[in-house]
C-alpha positions in Angstrom: -12.4 12.9 14.7 -12.9 14.6 11.7 -11.1 13.3 8.3 -7.7 15.9 7.8 -5.4 15.9 4.7 -2.3 18.2 5.9 -0.3 19.8 2.5 3.4 18.9 2.4 4.3 18.0 6.1 7.7 17.7 6.7 10.1 15.4 5.0 11.1 14.8 8.9 7.4 14.6 10.0 6.1 11.1 10.9 3.1 11.1 8.6 6.3 10.6 5.8 7.8 7.7 7.5 5.1 5.8 9.4 1.6 4.2 7.7 -1.3 6.3 9.4 -4.0 4.9 10.8 -6.5 7.2 11.2 -8.6 9.5 8.7 -5.7 11.7 7.9 -3.4 12.0 4.6 -1.1 13.7 3.6 -0.8 15.1 0.1 3.2 15.6 -1.0 3.6 18.1 -4.1 7.0 16.9 -6.4 8.5 18.0 -9.3 9.7 14.8 -10.7 8.8 10.8 -10.7 12.2 10.3 -8.6 10.4 12.7 -6.2 7.3 11.1 -6.2 8.6 7.7 -5.5 10.5 7.9 -2.7 8.9 10.3 -1.0 5.2 7.2 -1.4 7.8 4.6 -0.5 9.9 7.1 2.7 7.4 4.5 4.9 9.1 1.3 3.7 5.5 -0.1 2.7 1.6 0.6 2.4 -1.6 -1.1 2.6 -3.2 1.2 0.0 -1.8 4.5 -1.7 -3.5 6.7 -4.3 -1.9 8.8 -6.8 -3.5 11.8 -9.0 -1.7 12.1 -12.7 -3.0 13.6 -15.6 -1.7 10.5 -17.9 -3.0 7.3 -16.3 -0.6 5.1 -18.2 2.1 7.1 -16.6 0.2 6.6 -13.5 -0.2 3.0 -13.6 3.8 2.7 -14.9 4.2 4.5 -11.5 2.1 2.4 -9.3 4.2 -0.5 -10.1 6.9 1.1 -8.1 4.9 1.7 -5.2 5.6 0.3 -1.8 1.6 -0.5 -1.8 0.0 -3.2 -2.0 -2.9 -1.7 -3.8 -3.1 1.4 -5.3 -6.1 3.8 -7.0 -5.3 6.0 -10.0 -6.8 9.4 -10.0 -9.2 8.2 -7.1 -8.8 7.1 -3.5 -8.3 3.4 -2.9 -9.4 1.2 -0.1 -8.1 -1.8 1.5 -11.7 -3.3 -1.0 -14.1 -5.8 0.0 -14.5 -9.2 1.5 -13.6 -11.0 -1.5 -10.4 -9.1 -2.8 -6.8 -10.3 -1.7 -5.9 -7.8 1.9 -2.4 -7.4 2.7 0.6 -5.3 2.9 4.1 -4.9 1.4 7.1 -3.8 3.3 6.5 -3.5 7.0 3.3 -2.7 6.7 2.1 -6.6 7.4 3.6 -9.7 8.5 2.5 -12.8 8.0 -0.1 -14.4 5.6 -3.0 -12.0 3.2 -6.8 -12.3 4.1 -9.7 -11.5 2.3 -11.8 -14.1 -0.1 -9.9 -17.3 -0.7 -6.9 -16.2 0.8 -7.8 -17.0 4.7 -9.4 -20.0 3.9 -6.3 -21.2 2.5 -4.1 -19.5 5.4 -6.2 -21.6 8.1 -7.2 -24.7 6.2 -2.8 -25.3 4.5 -0.8 -23.1 7.5 2.7 -23.8 6.1 2.0 -27.3 4.3 2.6 -24.8 1.1 3.9 -21.1 -0.2 0.9 -19.1 0.8 0.7 -15.6 -0.5 1.7 -12.9 2.1 5.5 -10.9 4.1 6.8 -13.5 6.1 10.5 -13.7 7.3 12.4 -15.7 4.6 9.8 -14.8 1.6 7.4 -12.4 0.4 4.4 -13.6 -2.5 1.6 -11.4 -3.5 -1.1 -12.4 -5.3 -2.4 -9.6 -8.4 -4.9 -7.3 -7.2 
């Protein structure tokens, strides 16, 4: 399947409320920062997100409020390489984060300490 991009899918579209896995993405045009955050956070979490903005300082401030583990500003963001932490926010990831030393920590420490991850009773995020 070739990668696809959908421009302005309807708000009720499944793509607006569920994290797509596959070569598909959406572009949503908004008028305000409140609309932007509402649209980008409608899915209750993501592994990665990308944000295009003429003002990179403003984009960096907005990225903090996005329910995505990693955010690319004015560029696509991938999960990263093996040395980077990898996980998600919200409903997109459950359990310990992996990547780099985090997988080793999860396997060797197990339940003996607070691991980075999304768990039923807490969420803890490493720097990305």
